[in-house]
ZAVO-54156 format. One record per residue: residue in three letters; x, y, z of N, C-alpha, C, O in turn. Coordinates in pm, whole numbers, plus 50000, padded with zeros to 5 digits. Each point is the difference from the previous one (the first is absolute). Example, Ala and Ser with C-alpha at 12.3 -4.5 7.8 and 13.67 -1.06 7.14 Angstrom:
% ZAVO-54156
ALA513194943150780499115011950000500905012050000501044999850066 SER498615010749862500825011950006499235010950073500515011150017 
//
This chain:
% ZAVO-54156
UNK463824994454437501324994150035501135009549970500955001350077 UNK498955005749804501095008749959499685014750021500715008749950 UNK498204994150124499585013950022501095007450077500514995450102 UNK499815016749844500985008250068501444996449968500915006750047 UNK499324982949876501374995849965500395006449868499254999249903 UNK501925007350090500435005949873500474989149904500154988450039 UNK500065015649835500314990149897501304992750027500114988049973 UNK500905019250082501274993550029499844989550110500604989349995 UNK498595014050102499764990250105499284987849947500294988750038 UNK498775013849872499254989049938500944990849923499954987850016 UNK500915018249902500924991849919500954992150087500374988749968 UNK500045017450144500964992950087499404987550062500734991150041 UNK497935008149965499354988450061499594989549899499634988950035 UNK500445014949836499614990549897501234992549949501115005350005 UNK498694982249945501154991849955500455003749859500084991449912 UNK500215021550068500445004249867501295007950008500275008749917 UNK500524988350184501265007150015500894998349877500725009149960 UNK499214978949980500834997649881499635009449887500855004349922 UNK497824999050069499595009349895500465014150030500435007349911 UNK499504996750218500415013650036501495001849985500475010949968 UNK500284978550056501465000749993500544994549867501174996549991 UNK497985002949909500414994249872501255006849946500085012349998 UNK500894979849958501285005549954499825007649870499094997049922 UNK501765012950052499935007649876500174990949878500754990250005 UNK498555013049889500014991949878500695007649887499715011749976 UNK501224981549955500665005749882499934989649887500714990050005 UNK498455012249894499984991149883501325001149923500605010749993 UNK499824978149950501264999449925499714995249858499324989949981 UNK501215017349920499874995849860501404997549945500885008550012 UNK499324979849929501304996449944500025003049851499094996149926 UNK501955010750030500195003249858501304993749956501075006050012 UNK498834981849936501184992049966500024997249850498994996049943 UNK502165005949993500174996049861500315011549908500085011650041 UNK500094984949832500205010049895498675007249976498944993850011 UNK501115018949957498795007849975499644998649852500735004549913 UNK498154989150062499594997149862498494999549992499334997550101 UNK500105004949779498545000149988499334986950036498844999950041 UNK501874989049942499394986950025501044990250051501145000049954 UNK498464991650141500864989350048499754987249924499365000149895 UNK501154988950157499844987149935500134989150105500325003050115 UNK499434984349849500184989150097501444998750048500254994650108 UNK500705010349811501404998350034500595012150072501104999150053 UNK498205012049948500555012050062498875009050049499015002149931 UNK501185003150188499055009850050500365013649942501125002049952 UNK497965007250053500265013449948499255010150084498924997250053 UNK501665014649959499345011150067499265008149895500605004849904 UNK498114996950115499215008749912498735003950074499644994050101 UNK499685016149846498825005050069498884989650003499294998950100 UNK500554993349792498944990049996500154989950114499014996050061 UNK502224999949967500234990050105499915006050140499644993150095 UNK500705019849918500105006050133498815008450041499875003550117 UNK499244999749789498865008650033499184994150115499645007250093 UNK500074979849900499214993650105500665000250135499415004950097 UNK501844989949915500675000350130500155014150057499855002050120 UNK500455007749794500135013750050498685005550052499945006150107 UNK498994991649818498695004650044499634993850135499505007050089 UNK500744980149926499654993250125500865005050115499525001650113 UNK501755001049859500905004650105499555013650055499915001950122 UNK499815007449788499645013450045498585000550058499675008950078 UNK499504981449883498634999950051499864992150130498924999850059 UNK502144993849987499904991450117499655008150124500655009950033 UNK498334985850034499485007250117501035000050113500564989650036 UNK499685022250018500925001250112501465001249962500855000650089 UNK499474999749782501405001049956500605013250046499365010549989 UNK501864989050061500725012050043500925005349891500385011750001 UNK499984979749905500905003649890499974988449902499394989750027 UNK501265011949859500194989249904501504998849973500675010049975 UNK499844977750030501414997449973500154992749867499234991049969 UNK501765013049953500274993949871501404994050002500975006950034 UNK499154980449930501304993449987500344999349852499334993049924 UNK501705014450034500355001249858501264992149972501025001850067 UNK498934989749832501164992449956499934999049848499464990349947 UNK501085019649984499855000549855501205006849934500475010350048 UNK500024983949842501105006349925499515010149897500815005949929 UNK497874996150062499475009849904499184993549891499574988550011 UNK500225019149882499204995249888499225011349937500555010849976 UNK498184986949998499155009449928499865013350075499535000150114 UNK500865011149824499785013050067498535003350015499615006750096 UNK499564988749810498575002950008499394992950121499295006350079 UNK500974980749936499464992750114500575005150132499315000150101 UNK501955004149898500595005950121499205012150044499675001350118 UNK500035007549787499255012150033498574996850041499475006150093 UNK499894984349839498634996550033499894994450142499095003750075 UNK501824987449962499974994250134500285010750104499305000950101 UNK501735007349876500325010850092498805009250021499645003250113 UNK499765001149777498905009650009498784994150072499315007250072 UNK500434979849909498884993950070500274999750152499095002450080 UNK502144994849956500354999950143499775013850061499415001250107 UNK501075009149824499855013550054498545004450004499585007050092 UNK499634988949809498585003349998499294993950120499235006850069 UNK501024980449957499364993250111500485005750134499215001450094 UNK502075002049914500525005750124499325013250032499685002850115 UNK500085005449782499335012950021498534997950037499485006850089 UNK499864983849843498584997550029499794994950142499065004350068 UNK501804986749976499824993750131500785007050111499864996750117 UNK500965013249843500815007650096500864990750086500045001050122 UNK500654989949810500894990550066501445002249955500245002149881 UNK500714997450211501415000949959500444987249931499484989250027 UNK501505012249884500534988649925501484998550033500775009649988 UNK499614978450053501404997050028500494989749898499374989649982 UNK501745013449953500554991249897501304993950051500825006850061 UNK499344980349911501214992850042500644993549877499444990749942 UNK501735014450020500764994449888500724987550049500715000450100 UNK499104988649829500644987650042501294997949920500915008350011 UNK499224981149910501254997849926500315011749908501135004949995 UNK497854999549932500245010749903498725008249979498904994549988 UNK501265018550006498945009249958500675009749905500435010950038 UNK499664984849837500775007449901499145003549880499044993149968 UNK501335017749966499295004649880498515001350032499645007450091 UNK499484985549837498585000950029499654995550141499015004550057 UNK501804986649999499794995950139500175011650096499295001050100 UNK501675007849869500175011750086498915010349972499575007050092 UNK499984993949783498875008949969498824996750093499405009050059 UNK500284978149952498904995850087500335002650147499145004150077 UNK502114993449962500405002050140499775014450045499775002550118 UNK500305006849789499785014150035498575002850044499715011050047 UNK499404979249941498635001650050499975000750151498995004250058 UNK502084991750008500014999950145500165014050059500775008149950 UNK498514994550158500255012050078501364998750068500715009950021 UNK499634977950013501354996950048500474987449928499234990649981 UNK502045009349980500574988849925501194994550078500885007550043 UNK499144979349973501084993450073500654989449911499414995349903 UNK501825001250132500734989649927500924992850097500305005150108 UNK500154983149852501084993450073501325006649961500095006349895 UNK500914992250188501305006049967500534995049867500675007449927 UNK499024980150040500544993949878498994999449886500284993849898 UNK498575012650117499055000749888500645007749884500935007850019 UNK498564989849861500415007749883498895010049969498844996249982 UNK501515016650013499015010749984500485009949895501195003149993 UNK497885001849924500355010749906499764996249856498904996249962 UNK502155005049957499924997649856498925008849936499144995249927 UNK500945017850103499005009449950500405004049858500675010149979 UNK498904982049927500345002249860499084991849912499034994250048 UNK501285005349824499184992849903500934991649914501065004649959 UNK498524983250012500824991049920499154993049895498844996950024 UNK501755000649861499364992149896501044990749941501145004149975 UNK498494983550002500954990149946499304991649894498814997250011 UNK501944998749889499444991449896501144992349935501155001050043 UNK498544991349853500994992449926499915003749852498965004649953 UNK502134993549975500015002249856500304986849928501004993550030 UNK498145002749875500134986949935500305000949851499954989949930 UNK500365022250020500155001149854501164991449949499904994549890 UNK501215004450187501134991749958499644985349997500434992649912 UNK498765003050188499594986050005499134996449881500124989149946 UNK499015020050012499154997449884500834998249875499724991349917 UNK501315016950068500874998849883500684986349996500094993849894 UNK500395001650220500694987250006499054988449971500394989849943 UNK498355011850097499024989549977499375000849862499254991149960 UNK501055019649969499405001749868498535003550005499244996749909 UNK500365010150198498605003850017499855014849965500795008450043 UNK498204994649879499745013849961498865005650085498934994150009 UNK501325017350052498995006750082499065008049910500465008049918 UNK498234990150097499015007449924499065006950098499304993550077 UNK500695019649918499225008050093499205010349921500575007749922 UNK498134992550099499135009249927499275008750103499354994950091 UNK500785018149894499365009150095499295011349927500295003049884 UNK498765003050185499375012349956500355010450105499474999850111 UNK501415009249854500565009350097501484997250017500394988750033 UNK500455021449944501444997649995500634997550137501194997150008 UNK498035003950098500554997550134499564986650057500404996450111 UNK498794996049815499464987650054501064989050016499804990650076 UNK501315010649854501064990050014501055004250100501164995949990 UNK498455012450107500915005850098500804989350074499424991350066 UNK501905009449923500934991150069499714985249974500094991850091 UNK499575004849787499794986049963501304992350023501035003649943 UNK498964985850139501244992950031500604992349883501154995650007 UNK498085002849884500504992849884500575009249893500424995549894 UNK499595017650134500545009749906501155007750066500055000950122 UNK500865004549800501095008150058499445011850079498945005449967 UNK501784998550136499585011250084500065012949919500975002749930 UNK497975005250083499955013149936500295010850104499474999750111 UNK501375009749852500365010750092498765007850045499915004150116 UNK499164998049794498785007450035499194992450105499395006250087 UNK500594980449905499264992150098500635001250139499305001450101 UNK502034998149902500705001150129499765013850061499805001250121 UNK500225009149795499765013550050498605001250058499795006350104 UNK499244987649827498635000550049499874992550133499325004750091 UNK501324983749919499954992150123500595007850117499415000450108 UNK501755005649872500635007450109499135012050042499995003850116 UNK499295002049787499085010850035498874995250088499635006650097 UNK499814981749870498964994150083500524996850140499335002450100 UNK501884992149906500584996650130500215012550085499784999850121 UNK500655011049815500205012550075498685005050061499995004650114 UNK498924994449811498715004450053499614991850123499545005450100 UNK500654981449890499664991350114500925002750118499555000450115 UNK501745001649855500975002850107499655013250071500085000850122 UNK499545009349801499615012850059498794998350093499945006150107 UNK499104985749850498834997350084500414993050129499475003050107 UNK501464987649883500504992750117500675009850096499764999450121 UNK501065009449827500695009750085499025009350071500165002750119 UNK498835002049808498995008550063499284992750113499735005550106 UNK499994981949867499294991850098500814998750129499455001950109 UNK501834995149880500844998250119500145013250074499935000450123 UNK500275010549805500115013150065498715003450076500065004850113 UNK498794992649825498735003350065499774991750126499505005150100 UNK500854982249894499724991250113501055000950111499674998850118 UNK501595003349845501065000150101500385014250044500455002050112 UNK499375007749799500185014150035501325003150066501074996349952 UNK498855010850162501195004650069500774988850068501095002350052 UNK498374985849948500754988850059501184995749913500934993650048 UNK499035009849823501114996749910501225008450036499895012150021 UNK501274981549985501215007050043501075001049893501085005450025 UNK498654989649855500995000549892499385006749878498785001849993 UNK502065001949912499545006849881499464990449895500134987850012 UNK499275017949883499384992149894500994990949931499684988649967 UNK501555016450011500974992049925500274986850068500194989849933 UNK499845010150197500264987650072498734991650014500004988149971 UNK498935018250074498784992650030499344993949877499434989150008 UNK500645017849879499224996149883500864994749886499625000849883 UNK501554993750152500904994649899499684985649963500584994549906 UNK498494999350166499744985849982500794991350095499854987850001 UNK501015018550080500794992750099499094994650110498935005550026 UNK501514983750038499254994650114500954997850116501214998749982 UNK498215000850138500804999950123499454989950100498904994749983 UNK501875002750121499494992150111498995008550079499945012249985 UNK499294981150098499045007250081500675010350090499465010950021 UNK501714985750033500715009350088500375012849926499825011050052 UNK500714987649826500365011849921498755007449954499995012349995 UNK498964980449971498755006449958499455008750112499385010349973 UNK500824985650151499555008350112500805013050004499435010650022 UNK501864988749958500835012149997499555009649891500045012250018 UNK499534982249868499595008249887498575005250013499575008449921 UNK499704986750177498625004250020498994992449918498845004049992 UNK501584984949947499074991949921499124991350090498894996349961 UNK501605000450157499184993150101500145007650131500935007850019 UNK498144989650072499975007450126500704992950115500375006450099 UNK499804980649889500624993050110500374985849963499644995049894 UNK501094998650196500394986049985499164991750095499945002850120 UNK499404986949827499194991650086499104990949918499765002349882 UNK499764987150183499094990749935498575002950043499775007250097 UNK499284987449830498595003350019499534997350142499415008850064 UNK500834979449987499474996350131500595008750110499285004550089 UNK502024997749906500665007850105499525014550001499715005550106 UNK500205000549775499575014049993498555001650042499655009550070 UNK499514981249888498595000950040499834998050150499105006050059 UNK501724985950002499954998550146500445012850069499425003950101 UNK501605002449845500465012650059498915010749995499855007850093 UNK499404992449797499015010649980498664996950067499335009250047 UNK500284978049958498664996650048499994990550118498934995750045 UNK502245001050007500064991450117500284985549965499824995649887 UNK500644997150214500394986049980498844991049960500224989349942 UNK498565014850088498844991649971499365003149864498924994849969 UNK501735013549951499435003649870499694987449920500804990649997 UNK498055009349937499604988849914500295003449855499525010249949 UNK501274981549985500355001949859499204990049917500244987950007 UNK498825017149915499114991649922500405000749852499815010449936 UNK500744978650011500424999649861498794998349909499204990950020 UNK500665017849882498894999649905500404991649880500845004249920 UNK498564984250067500324991249889499165003749877498845004150015 UNK501714994549863499215002749880498874990049985500164988250034 UNK498715016349915498874991149979500234990749882500805002949911 UNK498494985750088500104990349892498624996449947499034999250075 UNK500914998749798498784995049939499864985050023500924993650049 UNK497915000949915499744985850023501034991449928500534990650059 UNK499775012449814500944991849923501395000650058500714990050004 UNK499695021950042501335001350059500104991850129501044993850026 UNK497905006150054500034991950122500084985249968500714992550067 UNK498565003249830500014985849962501364995649950500444988850027 UNK500245020049899501304996549941501175003450090501144996649970 UNK498585010250140501085003650091500905010849946501205000150029 UNK498245009249892500795010649940499855012850080498995002150068 UNK502025006549922499925012950066499105009349922499684997549884 UNK499905013450181499075009249937500585006149874501165004149997 UNK498024996349899500415006649876500904991849911500575005549905 UNK499574981250121500944992349921499354989749909500694994349916 UNK498065003250097499394989249924500055001749848500244990249931 UNK499565021850014499965001149855501254994849931499904993549896 UNK501275009250160501224995749934500114984949988500614994849906 UNK498794998150190500074985449997498974994149905500264989749937 UNK498605016850052498884994049928499895004249855499224994049924 UNK501535016350033499855004849863501154995649910500195005549891 UNK500584984550155501104995349916501205009050007500864999549911 UNK499255008950191501085009850008501194995350081500735008450052 UNK499494978749961501114995050081501345004949945500855004450077 UNK499344994849792501255004749941500235014650026501115004350031 UNK497835003549957500095014250028500375002350146500805008950031 UNK498624983150058500295001650142501454996350033500615006150087 UNK499924983949843501404996450023500925011449961500965003050071 UNK498755003449816500805011549959499875011450100500985006750032 UNK497814995450016499785010650097500744997050131500485009150067 UNK499604978149968500714996250122501495002849985500655004550096 UNK499914993049786501415003249975500215015150011500995004550059 UNK498095003149886500105014650009499935004750145500735009050041 UNK498364984850036499895003450141501304997250074500445007950083 UNK500184980649885501264996450063501075010649973500845002850086 UNK499125002949794500945010649964499775012650085500965006850038 UNK497784996249990499695011650084500644998450138500645009250050 UNK499184979050011500544997950135501534999550000500645005450089 UNK499934988049808501464998449998500715013349983501185001150032 UNK498125009149917500585013249985500465005650136500895008450006 UNK498494986750102500335004750135500704989350082500035000750123 UNK500534989449806500774989750068499144990150076500474993750094 UNK498265004749866499084991150071499554988549911499224991550043 
//
């Protein structure tokens, strides 16, 4: 029946045109929240443990033409920022797939560190981008203890173990040590941005690495992002109107599915850590409010 017919002729006669004309596929991974080692029932968090699965599935998806990342984060842990970024770049190299990053409300501090994983980075005109710096904040309670008549008792082995104790007066040596640590992290952040953005950067170190943040439109002028646009529109421009965008959801364990919890959040609910989670939620709110959100 098919003797003498070439493969294209054969395919044209079979009812599989939909397979031959299958639209390009782009898996999408969402990175939403403060960057922290662990999330909770009250707050999501960006970390490698939560994202390793979705990232692996995205890059392994058969027929994928690229991977798109939607980033919406005010920052957080520099370690988790680097771990997530490095895993993205490792998978991109292994699978030889381009990575497109889309900054949503905010991609600042550690959020921008991760955004640099993109071969191309986009933002909305009104996105908040940048904040390439390091920050540390705490409280001092020594005056409150005096008013309450409470005596602080701290026993350590090693003269540095009481570093920046919030119940003791600030020591100049502790502050000096902290600023030294911050400088090391800041230097690593600067190297990272230079390596990833290279000649696309249009401003000097004093401006780019001051901790300042900008709108997406200004970030484009500075070379921190490559263009203005949203994920769906840009992917249609690059891969056609029929491009399929497949969102990779994080996996859940049996208990999480039964309780209706998001991935990585069950421990905080089940170990009596509700009070801790409430404090963490307040801290998270402070991260977002820093950018007017």
